[in-house]
Structures are given as structure tokens and as C-alpha cells.
C-alpha positions in Angstrom: 5.4 56.5 33.9 9.1 55.6 33.7 11.2 57.5 36.3 14.9 57.8 36.7 16.4 58.5 40.1 20.1 59.3 40.9 21.1 58.3 44.4 18.3 55.7 44.3 20.0 53.5 46.9 20.3 56.3 49.4 17.6 57.1 52.0 15.5 59.6 50.1 16.0 58.0 46.7 15.1 54.5 47.9 11.9 55.7 49.5 11.0 57.6 46.3 11.6 54.4 44.4 9.3 52.4 46.9 6.5 54.9 46.3 6.7 54.9 42.6 6.9 51.1 42.2 4.0 50.8 44.7 1.8 53.0 42.5 2.8 51.0 39.4 5.5 53.2 37.8 8.6 51.7 36.2 11.8 53.0 38.0 15.4 53.1 37.0 18.0 54.1 39.5 21.7 55.0 39.3 23.8 55.0 42.4 27.6 54.6 43.0 26.9 53.3 46.5 29.1 56.0 48.0 26.3 57.1 50.2 23.6 54.4 49.6 23.4 50.7 50.2 22.0 47.8 48.3 20.0 46.8 51.5 17.9 49.9 50.8 16.7 48.5 47.5 17.0 44.7 47.9 13.3 44.4 48.5 12.5 45.9 45.1 14.7 43.4 43.2 11.8 41.0 42.5 9.6 43.7 40.9 9.6 43.8 37.1 9.1 47.6 37.4 12.4 48.1 39.2 15.8 48.4 37.6 19.2 49.6 38.9 22.6 50.4 37.6 25.7 50.9 39.8 27.5 53.9 38.4 28.2 57.5 38.7 26.5 60.6 37.5 29.8 61.5 35.9 29.2 58.8 33.3 27.6 61.2 30.8 26.7 58.4 28.3 24.9 56.3 30.9 23.1 59.3 32.4 22.0 60.4 29.0 20.5 56.9 28.2 18.7 56.7 31.5 17.3 60.3 31.3 16.1 59.7 27.7 14.4 56.5 28.9 12.5 58.3 31.6 9.2 59.6 30.1 8.0 60.7 33.5 11.1 62.7 34.5 14.2 62.4 36.6 15.0 63.1 40.2 18.3 63.7 41.7 18.5 62.3 45.3 22.3 62.1 45.2 23.9 64.9 47.3 27.2 64.4 45.5 25.6 65.6 42.2 25.6 69.1 43.5 29.2 69.0 44.5 30.2 67.7 41.1 28.2 70.4 39.4 29.9 73.0 41.5 33.2 71.6 40.3 32.2 72.3 36.7 30.6 69.0 35.6 27.4 69.6 33.7 24.9 66.8 34.1 21.7 66.8 32.0 18.5 66.0 33.9 14.9 66.8 34.1 12.8 67.1 37.3 9.6 65.2 38.0 
């Protein structure tokens, strides 16, 4: 499975990434580091199954590419996503 996680460097997102990589899934994360930290994912950097991009869920082109890449689904672990959606931004995502 290939998974995509927004907020992947935050507490919940990084733990989800840990679990998925540990079971052999490929994981792509997107985080703008406003609430997360690289130290939460540094230990995953050596895994060929782990990939990250620093960016925002407001970058519709990047989000679209990453969502389409994820055959196993996508998870939003970024609390700022909900605030942005309430402000009228529509982000396309699927749940796992």
C-alpha cells in the first residue's frame, strides 16, 4: 500500500507513519512544520519506504499529485486543514 499523510511530522501523523512503514507500507507525508517537527520523522529518513515533502495543504497541485500516488488512501493528521476548509478552501483527499 502507498499512503499519503498530511501533518505527517506532527504527533499523530508521525506515529501513523511509523506504524505504516513498520508493516511494510510506502508512506508519503506533507507537512508545513507549523505544528510538527523534523525530529518526529528523522528516524524514518533511512527507510526506502518513507518520503516527505515540506509544503502546505493549500498547494492544490502538490496535494493532487500526492493523493493520486496513494493507492491505499490518504489521512489528514493536520489540524490546520480543518481551519483552512472552514475558510473556504476545498482540499481533495480520501480516507484510509
